[in-house]
N, C-alpha and C positions, 0 to 999 in steps of 0.2 A: 899494259892491259892487266886487269885483275885475273889471277888464275883461279877460276871458279870451276872445279871439276864437275861435270855433269854425270850423274850416276847412270849405269846401264839401264836401270829401271827409271824412266823419265820422271816419275813422281818421287823417286828417291827412297832411301832406307828410312824406316820410321814413318811411313806414309800415313798409317792410322793415327799416330800421335799428332802429326802435323794437321791432319784433317780435323781433329778435335780442337786444336789450337785455332784453326781458321774459324770454326763454328763459334768459339768463345770470342774471337776478335769481332766477328760480325755482330753478335748479340750485345757485347759490352761496349764496343767502340762505335758501332754504326747505328744499330737500331735504337739504342738508348739516347743517341744524339740526334735522332730525327731523320735518319736515312730510311726512306719508306719504299722506294722503288724496288719491287720484288726482283726485277731482272738484274739490277745492280747488286743486290744482296746475294743472289744466286751466283753471279759471276765471281764475286769476291770470296764466296765459299769454295769455289772450284779452283781458282788460279793458285798454284803453289808458290806463294810469295817467298818461301825459304830458298827456292832455287834461283832467285834473282839477286841474292846477296852472296858474298864470299862465305866459304864453308865455316869459318870461325865465328860468323855472326848468325848462323842459321837458327840457333836456339833463341835468338832475340828477334827473329824476323816478324813475329806477329805481335810485337809490343806496340804500345801507343806512342810511337815516336818515329822520326825519320832515322835512317841509317846511312853511313858513308858507303859509297860504291867506287871510290877512287877518283882521281883527277879533280878533287875538290867538289865533287857532286854528291847528291844524296838520292836515296829512294824515299819518296814522300811518305809521311805518316798515313796509315790506312784510312783514317777518317777523311783526310784531305783528298785522297784518291776517290773515296766514296762520294763526297759532296760535289766535287768537280764533275764526276761522271753523271751523277744524278741531274745536275744542272744542264747537262747537254740534252736531256730528254730524248734518248735514243730509242728507236722502235725496232731496229734490226735491218732497215732498208738503206741506211745512210752510208755515204763515203765520208770518212773522217780524216782530217789532217791533224797529226800530233806534232807539236814542236817541242823537242827535248825528249828524245827516246830514253836517255839515261840507262837504267838497268833493263828496261823493257817490260817492267811489271805493269805500269799503267797501259802500255801498248797491248798487253795480253788481255787486260780487263776490257779495253775497247774492242778487241778482236772478238770477244765473246758476245758482244752486244751490237755490232755494226756489220754491214755487208763487206766493207773494205777499209783498211787502215793504212794510210801513208804516213810514215813517221820520219822526222828529220832530226839528226843528231850532229852537232858540230865537232865532237871529239871522236876521231876514228876508232880508237880502242874501245870506247863504250859502244859505239854503233856495231862493231864486229861482235862483241860479246853478247849484246842484246839479240842480234840476229841469230847467233848460234843457239842461244837459249830458246828463243821462240821457235826455231826450226826443230830443235830436239823435242819440244813439247807438242809438235804437230800442227802449229798454226800455219795455215796456207793462205789466209786472206790479209797478210801483213807484208808491207814492203818498207824497208829501212834504207835510207840513204844518208851519206855524210855531206853536210853543206851548212851554210849560214841559214839557220831556220827562220830568221826574220824576213827572208825573201819568200818563204813558203815553198810551194812545189808547183810552179806555174804550169808545167806540162800536164799535171793531173787535175788542175782546177776546172770547174768550181767544186767546192766542197760543201756538203750539207752541214757539217759540223767541224769546228776547229777547237782543239784544246792546246793551250800553251802551258807547259809545266815549268816555267821559269818566270821570274818577275821582270816586267817591262815598265818603263817610265810612262808609256802611253800605248794605245792600240797601234801596233805596227801597220802602216798603210797598206803594204802589199798583202797582208793577211786579210784585211777587210775586203780588199779588191777581189780576193779569191773565195770569199764567202758567197754561197749561192743565195739568191733571193729567198727570203723566208728562213735562212739558216741561222745558226747560233754558234757563237764563239765564247769560250770561257777561259779567262786568264787572270793572273794576279797583276794588278796595276798599282804602282806607288813608287816609293823611293827605295834605296838600297837596304833600309832597315826594316820596314814593314809595308805591307800592301793590303789591298782589298780585292777579294774575288769579285770579278766583274763579268757580267753577262752582256754580250754584244749581239744584237739582232740586226739583220738587214731587212728593212721593211720599205718597199717601194724605192729601193736604191739608197735609202738613208740609214744612218747609224743610230740605233736606239740602245741605250745602255741602262742597266740596273745593277745594283751592287748587292752583295751578299755578306759573307763573313770576312773578318780580318785574317791575315795569314802572313807567313814569312817563307819566302822561296829564295833559292840562289838566283843570281842575276841572269837575265836573258842577254847573252853577248852576241852582238852583231850590228850590222849597218843600221837597222831600225830599232835597236834595243839600247843596251849599254855598250859603248865601244871599249874593247879590250878587256 
């Protein structure tokens, strides 16, 4: 597990500087690229992204790129977090399933915008670290478990929204089964080299899909993703 010391002040030293960096990130990386949902923009102004990476990388936390978080995983580029969150069309009333907790940063953004977030991470050390960070920041509407995320979280289903932050060769069947009628799922679908952000809706029990932007994510490992 990464040793990411959480400061006594949960926003950390240099909070004012990091706040300015977040504002710059939002204006230059999100607004200029077409992220328009004011709730998404406000959430990403608020969540201290630098506390979700190891201390040595904190000065790079608001850059326009993903960063390593250990175990061969990454924290997604801010724009990708923004566009995927915007595509979910959250209003604040939803129960959301997140597959791939990772650092917990996307989880925190979802927690700012939804009623309840259930997040599944397959790597125990990352799940433990994300849980500790989220708790230190005061999030009380988030639950994190360690499991094969391609099975979803059946005991909590159905979900109004599902976000998958790893690349899948297709839409995992258990996740669609756990999507509520009228719900939306956002996930990267493709091969191991590149994918397309895909929006899945459940309309009268049927799957309807639309595609958005190209992207590159780590593989979704599990029974209904990439094996091994």
